[in-house]
N, C-alpha and C positions, 0 to 999 in steps of 0.2 A: 423782562423775560416774557416768553410767549404763554399763551393760554394753556397749552399742553403741560408745561412745567408746573402750573398752578391747578392741576386736576380739572381743567376746563372752565375755571372761573375767570370770566373776562376781566380785562384791565378796568373797564368802565365800572364794573361791580366793586372791584377793590378800591378804586378811587372814591366811589360813592359811599362806601362804608367808612372810609377815612374822613370824608367830609361830614358825614352824620356824627361821627364821634367827636369831631372838633366843635360841633354846635351843642353838645350835651354837657350840662353842668353836673348832673347827679348820676346819670345812667352810664355805666362803663360797660362797653361791649368789646369783644375781641374783634380786631380789624385785620388780623394777620392770617393769611392762608399759607400753610406750609408748602414748600416746593417739593417736587419729587426728589431732588438732590438732598434736601434736608431730611426727608423721610428715610432716605437710603444711608445717611451718614451721621446724623446727630446722635449724641449720647442718649441713653435710655431715659433718664429722668427728664432732661430738657424736652425730648421728643414726646414723652407722655403728656407733659403739661401743654405743649403746643397743640397736639392733636385733640386732647380733651377740651381745650378752650375753643378750638375750631368747631368741634362737633356740638358742644353744649352751650357756648357762650358767645357765639358770633353775632355780629350785626346781621340783620335780615339779608342784606345783599350778598353775603358770602357763606350763608349756612350751607354745608355740603349735603348733597343728596346721598342716598344709600349707595348709589353707583360710585360716586366720588370717594366715599369712605372705603368701599370695596377695592377701588383702584389703589388707594393708599395702603390698604392691607396687603395687596399683592406686592407692592414695592417692599413692604416690611419682610415678606416671606423670601425675598431675594437676598436679604442681608446675611452675612456670614454668621451673625449672632442671633439669627431668627429663633433658635430654640430657647433663648433667654428672654424673649419678648412676650411671654405668656399674658401678662397683665395688659400690655398694649394691644395685642391681638384680641383679647377678650373685650376690651373697650370698643374696638371696631366691630366685633361680632355682635355686641349688644346693640349697637346703632343700626346695623344692617339686618337685624332680626335673626340672630343666632346662625348666621351664615346661609339662611334660606332667602334668597332673593326672589322677588315676585315674578320674574320673567323667565 
């Protein structure tokens, strides 16, 4: 899949994160970047876990910027069930600074 689908995280970074994880015995880091399609379609519980791990537990190569989290949040807001995603939206808001982006 292309970089856009992965919120701008290049394939080389995703591969590097996977390679890092394969060399680690004791340190477990998230190596999975959600796709825009997953953010738009996955069930609430699975999606919460996926985004939380991406934001707070990722290998260095794939840690999302505030802009990338804001883009994921924007995708969440397009979902038909957006009104039921308060915890997930709050998770994103907490990472991006309560919705106040610095630019």
